[in-house]
N, CA and C of each residue as an Amber inpcrd file, in Angstrom:
protein
   408
   0.8390000  -1.1610000   0.0000000   0.0000000   0.0000000   0.0000000
   0.8930000   1.2370000   0.0000000   0.5010000   2.1670000  -0.7840000
   1.2760000   3.4050000  -0.9430000   0.6470000   4.5060000  -0.0930000
   1.4830000   5.1660000   0.7340000   0.9720000   6.2760000   1.5380000
   1.3340000   7.5890000   0.8650000   0.4390000   8.5030000   0.8910000
   0.6330000   9.8160000   0.2640000   0.9550000  10.8330000   1.3570000
   2.2430000  11.0150000   1.6300000   2.6260000  11.9660000   2.6770000
   3.3530000  13.1380000   2.0250000   2.9200000  14.3200000   2.3380000
   3.5480000  15.5440000   1.8140000   4.4350000  16.1230000   2.8860000
   5.6540000  16.3410000   2.5170000   6.5900000  16.9550000   3.4480000
   6.7640000  18.3970000   3.0290000   6.7720000  19.3020000   3.9480000
   6.9510000  20.7170000   3.6550000   7.5200000  21.4280000   4.8670000
   7.5300000  22.7260000   4.7780000   8.0420000  23.5380000   5.8810000
   6.9130000  23.8460000   6.8400000   7.2670000  23.8890000   8.1060000
   6.2670000  24.2390000   9.1060000   6.1440000  25.7560000   9.1760000
   5.1190000  26.2040000   9.8210000   4.8750000  27.6430000   9.9550000
   5.9920000  28.3230000  10.7450000   6.5080000  27.6520000  11.7380000
   7.6110000  28.2060000  12.5430000   8.8460000  28.3850000  11.6820000
   9.1730000  27.4150000  10.8600000  10.3500000  27.5240000   9.9970000
  10.2130000  28.6840000   9.0180000   9.0650000  28.8500000   8.4300000
   8.8350000  29.9640000   7.5010000   8.8990000  31.3110000   8.2280000
   8.3730000  31.3710000   9.4340000   8.4160000  32.6080000  10.2230000
   9.8490000  32.9850000  10.5690000  10.6630000  32.0030000  10.9160000
  12.0660000  32.2660000  11.2470000  12.8040000  32.7960000  10.0220000
  12.5690000  32.2170000   8.8620000  13.2210000  32.6870000   7.6340000
  12.8050000  34.1140000   7.3150000  11.5390000  34.4130000   7.4300000
  11.0580000  35.7780000   7.1730000  11.6640000  36.7520000   8.1780000
  11.7610000  36.3690000   9.4320000  12.3450000  37.2510000  10.4510000
  13.8180000  37.5280000  10.1530000  14.5560000  36.5080000   9.7010000
  15.9680000  36.7120000   9.3570000  16.0900000  37.6740000   8.1770000
  15.2400000  37.5170000   7.1810000  15.2740000  38.4250000   6.0250000
  14.9600000  39.8530000   6.4510000  13.9820000  40.0290000   7.3170000
  13.6310000  41.3740000   7.8040000  14.7950000  41.9990000   8.5590000
  15.4850000  41.2310000   9.3740000  16.6370000  41.7520000  10.1210000
  17.7580000  42.1570000   9.1770000  18.0280000  41.3450000   8.1680000
  19.0740000  41.6820000   7.1940000  18.7310000  42.9460000   6.4120000
  17.4770000  43.1080000   6.0320000  17.0560000  44.3170000   5.3230000
  17.1700000  45.5290000   6.2360000  16.8200000  45.3660000   7.5110000
  16.9060000  46.4830000   8.4560000  18.3490000  46.9340000   8.6560000
  19.3020000  46.0290000   8.5190000  20.7170000  46.3900000   8.6400000
  21.2320000  46.9920000   7.3360000  20.8240000  46.4230000   6.2100000
  21.3690000  46.8360000   4.9090000  20.8120000  48.1650000   4.4290000
  19.5720000  48.4950000   4.7560000  18.9580000  49.7190000   4.2360000
  19.6610000  50.9970000   4.6910000  19.9890000  51.1870000   5.9750000
  20.7280000  52.3900000   6.3620000  22.1170000  52.4790000   5.7340000
  22.7590000  51.3340000   5.5550000  24.0750000  51.3270000   4.9240000
  23.9490000  51.7880000   3.4740000  22.9480000  51.2840000   2.7770000
  22.7110000  51.6900000   1.3890000  22.4020000  53.1820000   1.3080000
  21.5890000  53.6880000   2.2250000  21.2550000  55.1080000   2.2170000
  22.4980000  55.9600000   2.4460000  23.4180000  55.4990000   3.2910000
  24.6720000  56.2140000   3.5000000  25.5140000  56.2620000   2.2380000
  25.5620000  55.1370000   1.5290000  26.3030000  55.0970000   0.2670000
  25.6690000  56.0120000  -0.7690000  24.3380000  56.0480000  -0.8290000
  23.6470000  56.9080000  -1.7870000  23.9220000  58.3830000  -1.4790000
  23.9440000  58.7450000  -0.1910000  24.2200000  60.1340000   0.2000000
  25.6460000  60.5260000  -0.1790000  26.6070000  59.6600000   0.1290000
  28.0010000  59.9550000  -0.2040000  28.1910000  60.0660000  -1.7130000
  27.5020000  59.2190000  -2.4500000  27.6000000  59.2520000  -3.9090000
  27.0520000  60.5630000  -4.4570000  25.9210000  61.0250000  -3.9360000
  25.3460000  62.2970000  -4.3840000  26.2530000  63.4730000  -4.0210000
  26.8610000  63.4180000  -2.8350000  27.7770000  64.4810000  -2.4190000
  29.0140000  64.5300000  -3.3160000  29.5780000  63.3650000  -3.6230000
  30.7620000  63.3290000  -4.4810000  30.4430000  63.7430000  -5.9100000
  29.2510000  63.3880000  -6.3950000  28.8550000  63.7980000  -7.7470000
  28.7440000  65.3170000  -7.8370000  28.2240000  65.9590000  -6.8050000
  28.1330000  67.4210000  -6.7980000  29.5230000  68.0420000  -6.7300000
  30.4140000  67.4510000  -5.9410000  31.7890000  67.9540000  -5.8640000
  32.4680000  67.8800000  -7.2270000  32.3040000  66.7660000  -7.9260000
  32.9110000  66.6040000  -9.2470000  32.3180000  67.5960000 -10.2390000
  31.0050000  67.7760000 -10.1820000  30.3500000  68.7180000 -11.0970000
  30.8040000  70.1560000 -10.8280000  30.9190000  70.5320000  -9.5550000
  31.3660000  71.8890000  -9.2150000  32.8150000  72.1040000  -9.6450000
  33.6600000  71.0950000  -9.4560000  35.0560000  71.2120000  -9.8780000
  35.1590000  71.3300000 -11.3940000  34.3280000  70.6160000 -12.1100000
  34.3010000  70.7240000 -13.5650000  33.8880000  72.1290000 -13.9920000
  32.8930000  72.6890000 -13.2980000  32.4630000  74.0550000 -13.6060000
  33.5900000  75.0490000 -13.3170000  34.3160000  74.8620000 -12.2160000
  35.4370000  75.7460000 -11.8740000  36.4970000  75.7030000 -12.9660000
  36.8240000  74.5040000 -13.4230000  37.8340000  74.3860000 -14.4810000
  37.3960000  75.1120000 -15.7400000  36.1160000  74.9880000 -16.1040000
  35.6130000  75.6700000 -17.2920000  35.6410000  77.1920000 -17.1030000
  35.2770000  77.6590000 -15.9200000  35.3110000  79.1080000 -15.6510000
  36.7400000  79.6360000 -15.7350000  37.6840000  78.9000000 -15.1720000
  39.0830000  79.3470000 -15.2240000  39.5920000  79.4230000 -16.6700000
  39.2120000  78.4520000 -17.4870000  39.6150000  78.4810000 -18.9010000
  38.9720000  79.6640000 -19.6090000  37.6820000  79.8800000 -19.3700000
  36.9940000  81.0020000 -20.0240000  37.5730000  82.3510000 -19.5880000
  37.8710000  82.4930000 -18.2980000  38.4260000  83.7600000 -17.8270000
  39.8430000  83.9800000 -18.3690000  40.6170000  82.9120000 -18.5080000
  41.9680000  83.0710000 -19.0580000  41.9320000  83.4210000 -20.5490000
  40.8300000  83.0550000 -21.2180000  40.6540000  83.4080000 -22.6320000
  39.8790000  84.7110000 -22.8000000  39.6900000  85.4560000 -21.7130000
  38.9430000  86.7250000 -21.7010000  37.5070000  86.5560000 -22.1780000
  36.9040000  85.4360000 -21.8240000  35.4970000  85.1970000 -22.1340000
  34.6710000  85.3040000 -20.8500000  33.3940000  85.5320000 -21.0090000
  32.4920000  85.6380000 -19.8660000  32.0400000  84.2260000 -19.4740000
  32.1700000  83.8570000 -18.2000000  31.7020000  82.5190000 -17.7870000
  30.1780000  82.4370000 -17.8360000  29.6870000  81.2800000 -18.1550000
  28.2460000  81.0730000 -18.2060000  27.7410000  80.6090000 -16.8400000
  26.4430000  80.7080000 -16.6300000  25.8400000  80.2150000 -15.3880000
  25.7590000  78.6900000 -15.4630000  26.0240000  78.0030000 -14.3820000
  25.9990000  76.5340000 -14.4090000  24.5790000  75.9880000 -14.5280000
  24.4840000  74.7780000 -15.0270000  23.1970000  74.0940000 -15.1210000
  22.8280000  73.5230000 -13.7520000  21.5740000  73.6410000 -13.4020000
  21.1240000  73.0920000 -12.1140000  20.3270000  71.8090000 -12.3220000
  20.4980000  71.1740000 -13.4620000  19.7960000  69.9140000 -13.7090000
  20.6730000  68.7050000 -13.4220000  21.8960000  68.9190000 -12.9760000
  22.8210000  67.8240000 -12.7150000  22.8070000  67.4010000 -11.2590000
  23.9890000  67.1110000 -10.7320000  24.1210000  66.5980000  -9.3670000
  23.9600000  67.6850000  -8.3140000  24.2020000  68.9480000  -8.6880000
  24.0460000  70.0600000  -7.7510000  22.7040000  70.7370000  -8.0150000
  21.9640000  70.9830000  -6.9560000  20.6310000  71.5570000  -7.1260000
  20.6260000  73.0770000  -7.0600000  21.6740000  73.6840000  -6.5160000
  21.6820000  75.1400000  -6.3690000  23.1150000  75.6450000  -6.3450000
  23.3610000  76.7140000  -7.0750000  24.6640000  77.3860000  -7.0540000
  24.4540000  78.7950000  -6.5120000  25.2940000  79.2140000  -5.5970000
  25.2290000  80.5710000  -5.0660000  26.5210000  81.2910000  -5.4200000
  26.4150000  82.3900000  -6.1280000  27.5860000  83.1780000  -6.4980000
  28.1980000  82.7860000  -7.8180000  27.6480000  81.7910000  -8.4920000
  28.1840000  81.3630000  -9.7880000  27.3440000  81.9860000 -10.8880000
  27.8690000  83.0330000 -11.4850000  27.1490000  83.6990000 -12.5620000
  28.1500000  84.3820000 -13.4850000  27.6650000  85.2080000 -14.3880000
  28.5340000  85.8580000 -15.3680000  29.4650000  86.8820000 -14.7150000
  29.1670000  87.3160000 -13.4910000  30.0070000  88.2990000 -12.8130000
  31.1530000  87.6480000 -12.0380000  31.2990000  86.3370000 -12.1490000
  32.3510000  85.6120000 -11.4380000  33.7210000  86.0120000 -11.9850000
  34.6360000  86.3310000 -11.0830000  35.9810000  86.7460000 -11.4890000
  37.0070000  85.7340000 -11.0240000  38.2550000  85.9560000 -11.3850000
  39.3360000  85.0380000 -11.0480000  39.6050000  84.9930000  -9.5420000
  39.1360000  85.9920000  -8.8040000  39.3190000  86.0100000  -7.3530000
  38.0370000  85.6410000  -6.6130000  37.0050000  85.2220000  -7.3350000
  35.7120000  84.9260000  -6.7200000  35.6140000  83.5200000  -6.1840000
  34.4770000  83.2540000  -5.6000000  34.1730000  81.9180000  -5.0980000
  32.6710000  81.7050000  -5.1950000  32.2590000  80.4600000  -5.0870000
  30.8340000  80.1470000  -5.1070000  30.5890000  78.8760000  -4.3080000
  29.3330000  78.6270000  -4.0050000  28.9440000  77.4090000  -3.3070000
  27.9010000  76.6700000  -4.1420000  27.8700000  75.3650000  -3.9880000
  26.8950000  74.5100000  -4.6620000  26.3130000  73.5410000  -3.6480000
  25.0280000  73.2990000  -3.7450000  24.3390000  72.3920000  -2.8330000
  24.0210000  71.1010000  -3.5670000  24.3560000  69.9700000  -2.9600000
  24.1110000  68.6910000  -3.6280000  22.6320000  68.3410000  -3.6020000
  22.2250000  67.6580000  -4.6510000  20.8320000  67.2350000  -4.7900000
  20.5770000  66.0420000  -3.8660000  19.3440000  65.9150000  -3.3890000
  18.9690000  64.8140000  -2.4990000  19.2450000  63.4840000  -3.1780000
  19.7430000  62.5130000  -2.4740000  19.8440000  62.3580000  -1.0310000
  21.1010000  62.9630000  -0.4110000  21.8670000  63.7140000  -1.1920000
  23.0710000  64.3470000  -0.6580000  22.7480000  65.4390000   0.3390000
  23.7090000  65.7220000   1.2240000  23.4910000  66.7320000   2.2630000
  24.6110000  67.7560000   2.3220000  25.5340000  67.7220000   1.3850000
  26.7080000  68.5770000   1.5130000  26.5650000  69.8860000   0.7480000
  27.4140000  70.8150000   1.1200000  27.5660000  72.0830000   0.4120000
  29.0120000  72.1460000  -0.0440000  29.2040000  72.3550000  -1.3430000
  30.5410000  72.4110000  -1.9290000  30.9260000  73.8730000  -2.0780000
  32.0890000  74.2520000  -1.5740000  32.6030000  75.6110000  -1.7070000
  33.8210000  75.5720000  -2.6110000  33.8030000  76.3910000  -3.6580000
  34.9190000  76.4540000  -4.6030000  35.4880000  77.8600000  -4.6120000
  36.8100000  77.9450000  -4.5870000  37.5070000  79.2230000  -4.5530000
  38.3970000  79.3340000  -5.7840000  38.0970000  80.2860000  -6.6550000
  38.8820000  80.4590000  -7.8710000  40.2400000  81.0840000  -7.5830000
  40.3430000  81.8780000  -6.5200000  41.6020000  82.5580000  -6.2070000
  42.6970000  81.5570000  -5.8310000  42.3180000  80.4000000  -5.3200000
  43.3130000  79.4020000  -4.9350000  43.5040000  78.3600000  -6.0370000
  43.2430000  78.7300000  -7.2600000  43.4470000  77.8230000  -8.3810000
  42.2720000  76.9150000  -8.6590000  41.1330000  77.2370000  -8.1070000
  39.9430000  76.4340000  -8.3650000  39.7560000  75.2860000  -7.4060000
  40.2480000  75.4270000  -6.1810000  40.0810000  74.3430000  -5.2070000
  38.6360000  74.3020000  -4.7140000  38.1360000  73.0950000  -4.5190000
  36.7690000  72.9000000  -4.0340000  36.8050000  72.0450000  -2.7790000
  35.9060000  72.3510000  -1.8520000  35.8280000  71.5940000  -0.6060000
  34.3900000  71.1580000  -0.3880000  34.2450000  69.9210000   0.0240000
  32.9370000  69.3360000   0.2540000  32.6270000  69.4080000   1.7420000
  31.6520000  70.2130000   2.1120000  31.2450000  70.3290000   3.5130000
  30.0830000  69.3820000   3.7320000  30.3380000  68.2760000   4.4350000
  29.2670000  67.3400000   4.7520000  28.4100000  67.8870000   5.8780000
  27.3800000  67.1650000   6.2410000  26.4500000  67.6180000   7.2670000
  27.1140000  67.8790000   8.6170000  27.9480000  66.9860000   9.1920000
  28.5760000  67.3000000  10.4770000  29.5240000  68.4980000  10.3960000
  30.3230000  68.5830000   9.3200000  31.2530000  69.7090000   9.1800000
  30.4930000  71.0220000   9.0300000  29.4180000  70.9940000   8.2600000
  28.6300000  72.2010000   8.0410000  27.9800000  72.6660000   9.3380000
  27.4640000  71.7190000  10.1220000  26.8230000  72.0900000  11.3800000
  27.8360000  72.6840000  12.3410000  29.0510000  72.1580000  12.3710000
  30.0770000  72.7220000  13.2410000  30.4810000  74.1170000  12.7680000
  30.5310000  74.3170000  11.4560000  30.8800000  75.6290000  10.9270000
  29.7990000  76.6410000  11.2640000  28.5500000  76.1780000  11.3430000
  27.4500000  77.0770000  11.6800000  27.2390000  77.1990000  13.1860000
  28.0230000  76.4590000  13.9680000  27.9150000  76.5430000  15.4200000
  26.8140000  75.6870000  16.0090000  26.3730000  74.6730000  15.2870000
  25.3220000  73.7890000  15.7850000  25.9300000  72.4510000  16.1660000
  25.3720000  71.8510000  17.1890000  25.8570000  70.5380000  17.6230000
  25.0930000  69.4550000  16.8720000  25.8060000  68.4250000  16.4590000
  25.1740000  67.2970000  15.7920000  25.6550000  66.0130000  16.4450000
  24.8040000  65.0330000  16.4420000  25.1900000  63.7370000  16.9950000
  26.1630000  63.0710000  16.0330000  27.1620000  62.3820000  16.5650000
  28.1020000  61.6870000  15.6750000  27.3810000  60.5660000  14.9390000
  27.8620000  60.2160000  13.7430000  27.2040000  59.1390000  13.0030000
  27.3550000  57.8100000  13.7100000  26.3360000  56.9890000  13.6150000
  26.3550000  55.6710000  14.2350000  26.9410000  54.6890000  13.2410000
  27.9330000  53.9090000  13.6860000  28.5500000  52.9190000  12.8090000
  28.1580000  51.5320000  13.2670000  27.7940000  50.7150000  12.3020000
  27.4760000  49.3240000  12.5960000  28.6890000  48.4740000  12.2780000
  29.0030000  47.5320000  13.1260000  30.1350000  46.6550000  12.8660000
  31.4430000  47.3230000  13.2280000  32.5110000  46.8670000  12.5920000
  33.8390000  47.4110000  12.9120000  34.2430000  48.4610000  11.9770000
């Protein structure tokens, strides 16, 4: 006689697997968001540095610099316009999920600095909690 027995997973086993997946997602999501923020901040820094290089070339050729595009990685430029001179500077704000402000100084050869959220808050005199690190 043949018995028809179905073997499968119990409800407890499936619940444990789902709980493990939820825990892994809860750990991975903040890490991914941190990477996305850093990537957006670095993209704005690269875009601002590229704009500085173009402005320096245009000014050395006695041309008027153009206003930067705000459709890229930086959402806002302050001080970057046709009146920009070789001794000027400007700031650019990174697009979300980025949180940094990039400051570029043409007088120092076009150097740019990326002010992240903790550095910016300290420069403004505000206290911020240190970032929480998971693992080592």
